[in-house]
C-alpha positions, 0 to 999 in steps of 0.5 A: 178336090177330086175323088177316085170315084169321080175320075173313075166315073168320067173314065168309064163314060169316055171309054164305053167298053160295051165288050166288057173286055176290061176288068170292072170290079164292083165296089164291094170287091175293089174297096175295103172300108173305103180303101182300094184293095183290088184295083181293076183295069180302070184303077190301074189306068187311072194310077198310071195316068196320075203317075205320068201327069205327076212328071209333067206337073208334080205337086209340091211339099214343104217341110222344115228339117232340123239342122245338125251343125254340119253341111249335110241335112237329112232329106224329108220322109216324103222325098222320092228318089229319082223323082223329087226335085228341090224347088227352093231351100230357105235358111234361116227360116222366118225372114221377110223377105224369105232368105232363100239359098242360091241354087249353086249353094246346095245340092243332093249328095249321095252317101252310102246311107242314102241321099242328103241335102248338102248346103255349101256355105251354111251349117244349121245348128240343132236348134235351127231348121231348114225349110225345103220345098220339093216336088212329089207325086200327085194323088187323085185328091191333089189333081187341080180341078182344071186338070181333072178332065185331062187326066181322065182323058189320059187314063181313058187313052191308056184303057183304049190302047189296051182294048186296041191290043186285045182286039188286035191279038184276037184270033181270026174267026173262021167267018171272014166277016167276023174277023174283019169286025175284030180288026176294025174294032182294034183300029177304032180303039187305037184311033180314039186312044190317039185322039185322047192322048192328043187332047191331054198333050194339048192341055199340058202344052206338050208336043206330039213327041214330048214326054215332059215339058222343058224346064229351060231352053238355051239359045245362042243369039247373034253377037256380031255387029251388022256387017259381020264385024266382032264386038270390041268387048265380047268377041267370039273367041272370048265367049267360047272360052266361058 
């Protein structure tokens, strides 16, 4: 299990901000009884990196939710609107193998009071439970050991982007050589930021223009016989009507 201190130490080692442009608070200021109360620039970058990483590789939570005799079941307290997705719904609970409800037999239904899990073909009673597996955000302690370095690279990339912006926006000095130095530093930080972002995406299996990995892909393969003739039982006109 990784700690915030472990991740922070690695990010600091990668960024190496000798200029001191990024805010770096002492632990006595950042922490109170071990709880983060005053995040500095590095903590904010780590939080943003873990948030992005969560969208690429979210954690999973499992909760048993009581039924109420209707098709609608309350969503668990850990459900995050516009982030969480259902991985599986089990009912009845405890069967071997597990009695998983088909994907087209449940969904998230929005009511004026909020979202509920709507079960199409079953109505669990008050003495029964529905086992819901769903996605949640990661924290520093739930990042797998094999992904910690990738998350650190992403956080460091964000820090370096901020440094690049700081140096790029620094006003030109009256001494030409000093002004050129600021601009070159901005370019250097931007280049390092891009490289670290590339390392993160390579680790996660993302392409340069990807923001998230596809869950599925659909392709239309050739359905005709050699020579172009239509199939007897599945002609093109029938396939297009589906």
